[in-house]
Structure formats: structure tokens, C-alpha cells
C-alpha positions as a printed Julia matrix, in Angstrom:
300×3 Matrix{Float64}:
 39.51  38.88    0.3
 37.44  41.8     1.56
 35.84  39.61    4.21
 39.28  38.41    5.34
 40.55  41.98    5.58
 37.46  43.03    7.52
 37.77  40.08    9.87
 41.4   40.91   10.69
 40.68  44.61   11.24
 37.77  43.83   13.58
 39.71  41.32   15.63
 37.45  38.37   14.92
 38.27  35.01   16.55
 41.33  33.22   15.23
 39.29  30.28   13.97
 37.09  32.55   11.85
 40.07  34.36   10.34
 41.84  31.08    9.6
 38.74  29.77    7.82
 38.53  32.92    5.69
 42.26  32.73    4.92
 41.89  29.09    3.87
 39.01  29.98    1.55
 41.04  32.79   -0.04
 44.05  30.48   -0.42
 41.91  27.85   -2.13
 40.54  30.42   -4.56
 44.05  31.7    -5.36
 45.25  28.13   -5.96
 42.33  27.5    -8.3
 43.07  30.72  -10.17
 46.74  29.77  -10.52
 45.84  26.35  -11.9
 43.44  27.91  -14.38
 46.02  30.42  -15.59
 48.76  27.78  -15.79
 46.61  25.42  -17.82
 47.05  27.57  -20.94
 43.91  26.15  -22.47
 42.86  29.36  -24.25
 41.65  28.59  -27.73
 41.39  31.16  -30.5
 37.61  31.35  -29.97
 38.04  31.91  -26.24
 40.61  34.64  -26.85
 38.39  36.32  -29.44
 35.31  36.27  -27.21
 37.29  37.4   -24.17
 38.88  40.33  -25.99
 35.54  41.47  -27.42
 33.71  41.08  -24.1
 36.3   43.08  -22.16
 36.15  46.04  -24.53
 32.35  45.96  -24.71
 32.02  45.78  -20.94
 34.55  48.52  -20.24
 33.65  50.76  -23.16
 29.86  50.8   -23.01
 29.58  53.02  -19.93
 31.98  55.6   -21.32
 30.31  55.49  -24.73
 26.84  56.12  -23.29
 28.07  59.12  -21.3
 29.95  60.67  -24.23
 27.01  60.08  -26.61
 24.63  61.7   -24.11
 26.96  64.72  -23.85
 27.2   65.11  -27.63
 23.45  64.7   -28.15
 22.73  67.21  -25.4
 25.02  69.85  -26.91
 23.44  69.37  -30.33
 19.95  69.67  -28.87
 20.99  72.81  -27.03
 22.38  74.34  -30.2
 25.84  74.61  -28.66
 27.82  72.67  -31.22
 30.71  75.09  -30.82
 31.43  73.37  -27.47
 31.63  69.91  -29.06
 35.41  70.17  -29.69
 35.92  70.11  -25.91
 34.08  66.79  -25.65
 35.85  65.28  -28.65
 39.16  66.58  -27.34
 38.5   64.95  -23.97
 37.87  61.42  -25.25
 40.61  61.7   -27.87
 43.1   62.81  -25.22
 42.0   59.86  -23.08
 42.82  57.44  -25.9
 46.25  59.04  -26.34
 46.86  58.86  -22.6
 45.76  55.23  -22.69
 48.34  54.48  -25.38
 51.0   56.16  -23.25
 49.86  54.08  -20.28
 50.19  50.88  -22.3
 53.73  51.85  -23.36
 54.69  52.69  -19.77
 53.16  49.5   -18.37
 54.87  47.38  -21.02
 58.33  48.9   -21.29
 58.99  51.34  -18.43
 57.27  50.59  -15.13
 55.12  47.97  -13.45
 51.68  49.33  -12.58
 50.46  47.74   -9.38
 46.96  46.52   -8.76
 46.54  49.17   -6.06
 47.44  51.94   -8.5
 44.91  50.62  -10.98
 42.16  50.47   -8.36
 42.96  53.96   -7.05
 42.79  55.39  -10.57
 39.48  53.68  -11.24
 38.08  54.55   -7.82
 38.79  58.27   -7.85
 37.84  58.52  -11.53
 34.52  56.79  -10.9
 33.63  59.0    -7.94
 34.52  62.18   -9.83
 32.44  61.11  -12.83
 29.52  60.16  -10.55
 29.62  63.57   -8.88
 29.58  65.44  -12.18
 26.89  63.18  -13.65
 24.58  63.75  -10.69
 24.71  67.5   -11.23
 24.29  67.13  -15.0
 21.39  64.68  -14.59
 19.5   66.94  -12.18
 20.04  69.84  -14.57
 18.72  67.78  -17.5
 15.67  66.74  -15.5
 14.94  70.38  -14.76
 14.95  71.16  -18.48
 12.72  68.21  -19.4
  9.62  70.39  -19.53
  8.99  72.57  -22.56
  8.48  75.81  -20.6
 11.73  75.38  -18.72
 13.54  74.61  -21.94
 12.2   77.7   -23.71
 13.17  79.82  -20.72
 16.65  78.31  -20.8
 17.01  79.06  -24.51
 16.4   82.73  -23.75
 18.73  82.77  -20.77
 21.59  81.01  -22.55
 22.22  84.18  -24.55
 24.21  85.19  -21.47
 26.59  82.29  -22.15
 25.12  79.6   -19.89
 27.72  77.32  -21.44
 30.89  79.36  -21.16
 34.41  78.41  -22.14
 35.01  77.38  -18.53
 32.12  74.9   -18.62
 33.55  73.65  -21.92
 36.7   72.61  -20.08
 34.53  70.87  -17.49
 33.03  68.83  -20.34
 36.56  68.13  -21.6
 37.59  66.87  -18.16
 34.47  64.74  -17.77
 34.92  63.13  -21.2
 38.6   62.5   -20.43
 37.97  60.92  -17.02
 35.09  58.63  -18.01
 36.98  57.35  -21.07
 40.44  57.11  -19.51
 39.27  55.09  -16.5
 37.89  52.47  -18.9
 40.87  52.62  -21.27
 43.26  52.25  -18.34
 41.67  49.06  -17.08
 41.15  47.64  -20.58
 44.82  48.11  -21.46
 45.93  46.29  -18.33
 43.61  43.39  -19.18
 44.96  43.19  -22.72
 48.56  43.44  -21.54
 48.01  40.34  -19.41
 46.32  38.49  -22.31
 48.82  39.41  -25.02
 50.89  36.63  -26.54
 52.37  36.67  -30.05
 50.7   33.39  -31.02
 47.25  34.69  -30.04
 47.58  38.16  -31.56
 45.13  37.5   -34.42
 42.09  36.43  -32.33
 42.83  39.13  -29.74
 42.95  41.89  -32.35
 39.91  40.39  -34.06
 37.92  40.53  -30.84
 38.97  44.14  -30.3
 37.95  45.06  -33.85
 34.57  43.36  -33.45
 33.89  45.21  -30.2
 34.87  48.54  -31.8
 32.35  47.92  -34.6
 29.58  47.07  -32.11
 30.34  50.14  -29.99
 30.37  52.26  -33.13
 26.92  51.0   -34.12
 25.58  51.68  -30.62
 27.01  55.2   -30.67
 25.65  55.93  -34.14
 22.18  54.67  -33.21
 22.17  56.7   -30.0
 23.06  59.92  -31.79
 20.69  59.34  -34.68
 17.58  58.44  -32.72
 18.17  61.1   -30.08
 17.6   63.7   -32.8
 14.09  62.37  -33.42
 12.96  62.71  -29.79
 11.0   65.8   -28.7
 13.18  68.05  -26.6
 11.27  67.39  -23.39
 11.36  63.61  -23.77
 15.02  63.71  -24.77
 16.01  65.51  -21.58
 13.81  63.26  -19.44
 15.34  60.07  -20.89
 18.87  61.48  -20.82
 18.52  62.5   -17.19
 17.39  58.98  -16.21
 20.29  57.39  -18.12
 22.8   59.72  -16.52
 21.33  59.1   -13.06
 21.6   55.32  -13.41
 25.19  55.61  -14.58
 26.07  57.91  -11.67
 24.72  55.36   -9.16
 26.68  52.56  -10.87
 29.88  54.62  -10.86
 29.46  55.54   -7.2
 29.33  51.87   -6.25
 32.27  50.97   -8.47
 34.34  53.84   -7.13
 33.9   52.79   -3.51
 34.62  49.14   -4.37
 37.84  50.1    -6.18
 39.07  52.17   -3.22
 38.27  49.25   -0.92
 40.23  46.85   -3.1
 43.16  49.29   -2.97
 42.99  49.19    0.84
 42.07  52.87    1.21
 38.6   52.29    2.69
 37.42  49.88    5.34
 35.22  46.94    4.36
 32.05  45.9     6.17
 30.56  42.95    4.27
 26.8   42.51    3.98
 25.92  38.83    4.13
 23.37  37.72    1.55
 23.67  40.71   -0.77
 24.48  39.6    -4.33
 27.48  40.98   -6.17
 26.32  42.64   -9.41
 29.41  44.36  -10.77
 27.65  45.51  -13.94
 25.3   47.6   -11.74
 28.03  48.69   -9.34
 26.45  46.65   -6.53
 28.93  45.04   -4.14
 28.08  43.33   -0.81
 29.63  46.0     1.41
 27.98  48.57    3.66
 30.19  51.37    2.31
 29.29  50.76   -1.32
 25.57  50.41   -0.65
 25.61  53.55    1.5
 27.32  55.54   -1.26
 24.72  54.44   -3.78
 21.83  55.2    -1.4
 23.26  58.68   -0.75
 23.63  59.24   -4.5
 20.04  58.15   -5.03
 18.9   60.45   -2.21
 20.64  63.44   -3.78
 19.0   62.6    -7.11
 15.56  62.3    -5.48
 15.95  65.67   -3.77
 17.08  67.25   -7.02
 14.15  65.83   -8.96
 11.72  66.94   -6.23
 13.14  70.46   -6.31
 12.82  70.57  -10.1
  9.15  69.53   -9.96
  8.45  72.02   -7.18
 10.08  74.83   -9.13
  8.15  73.89  -12.27
  4.84  73.86  -10.38
  5.5   77.28   -8.86
  6.55  78.91  -12.15
């Protein structure tokens, strides 16, 4: 679809556009036949429901766990209610979204992509700054200096609300898309396997979250910040790619396909010049930030 849109906007020859349109039409026909077949078994429904929640929830879980572990390591547990309030509010907002999508309004695909796109880019921007900050504190001397300086309220109430907003955005963008998936899958006769898959995924995510919080406490402070900064950096690059792709699917950004580049949605890699450029720029900002941190540490 993106290649067809790009071909039309660039004024490619009619034969090329017709070939792309025929390929898209064939894919849509195949999708319609698959959906109309109604061949979903209970096992398929269970696995699908569990996979969707695991796929959509893992990114948000890793970010929230990293935030909670960081605040505990920093001795700023009084700011934790902002983080918990953010993800809890996102779940409530997700429930309201499900009610609205089911009983009040029809949420278009473009609205979904715009929500995911802007949410992903905002989260990527915040995570880049947080990751560079964590990397700067990954050395013991810098951490001890920060402990002394934080007496002047390095984490103020205002930054607490930033954590609230970050937790809300990263969780809500996943909840929003997950709810729309489940709304399309819901049928009274398949309620049991669907709910079972959701419950199974919740248990798995809970175990992952518990393990992340528990073992992060055992890491030395320097290693904890080094590992956390790398995790946050990877997630920011993934979110940057996903954000651009979502805005392209909503028709807000132009599409310039890159032939031969694989599509790896789990890594936020899509075969478009805009998405790859956004991820390269994100990586460049990270590299400059890490270089500056090392330079500052060497000079101090």
C-alpha cells in the first residue's frame, strides 16, 4: 500500500501504478477470504490473544520497570506514585476507549495510527534524554556526585509529572492498539479462549516485570545504569521507527520505499527512507550524548 501511494504521488508510469494496484487488490482479496473463512479454533484464538498482549505490552512493561528500578536505585521512592499513577491512568483511559469504540463512536484506522505515531515519537524523544542521562551516571564517581547534588531536588515535583506523562503515553499507546485488536476478535462463542489468552499473557508479563525489578536490585549501581541506558536507547530507536511508520500509514508523511530492506516490525524497521532516517538520527543523537558523557567523565 505504501509503495502504491508513493508511486501515485511521484507520477510513475500508468503501467507501474496499475501493477501495484493489482498487487494490493490481490492481497486485500486474500485477506477478505481469510477473515470470511471463520476457521478460528479455540487454540488459535487463545494463542492469538496471548501473542497480541505480549507483543504490545512488553515494550511498555520494560520502560515502566526501568523507570521504577531507576527511582528505587536513586532513593527517590516518593516519586513512584507518579509512575504508578501514569500507567494506572492509561489502563483506565484504555477501558474508556474500549467503551467508546464499542458503543459510542467508530475509531478509524487513521485515528489509531495517528495516536500510535505521535505517542511513539514523544516516548522516543523522552527516552533518548533519559537514556543519555542514565549513561552519564553509569560511573561511580558521577553517581556519587549526583547523590550530593540531588539534595537540591534534582527530581522535583515537575519532573514527577513528566514521569507520569511518560508512563501514561507508553502504556496507553499499547493499550489503545490492543483494545482495537480485541474488539475485532471478540465473539461471544470464543470469549473463553480469548480471555484465557489474555490471562496467560498477563501472568507472563507479571513474571517478567517481577524478575526485572528483583534482579535490578542486585546489580551494582554503575552496571545498572549502563544496562538501563542501553535498554532505553534500543527502545527509543524502535519507537522512532514505529512512530514514523504509523504516521505514514495515516497518510500524514510521504513514503519513499527502500527496495530490498526487510520489514522487521518488532525492531521498528520498515523499508522506507523516512523511517530509516529517523532511526539513524536517533542513533546519532545517542552517539553524541554518549561521547559527551565519556568526555565529561575523562575531564572530571
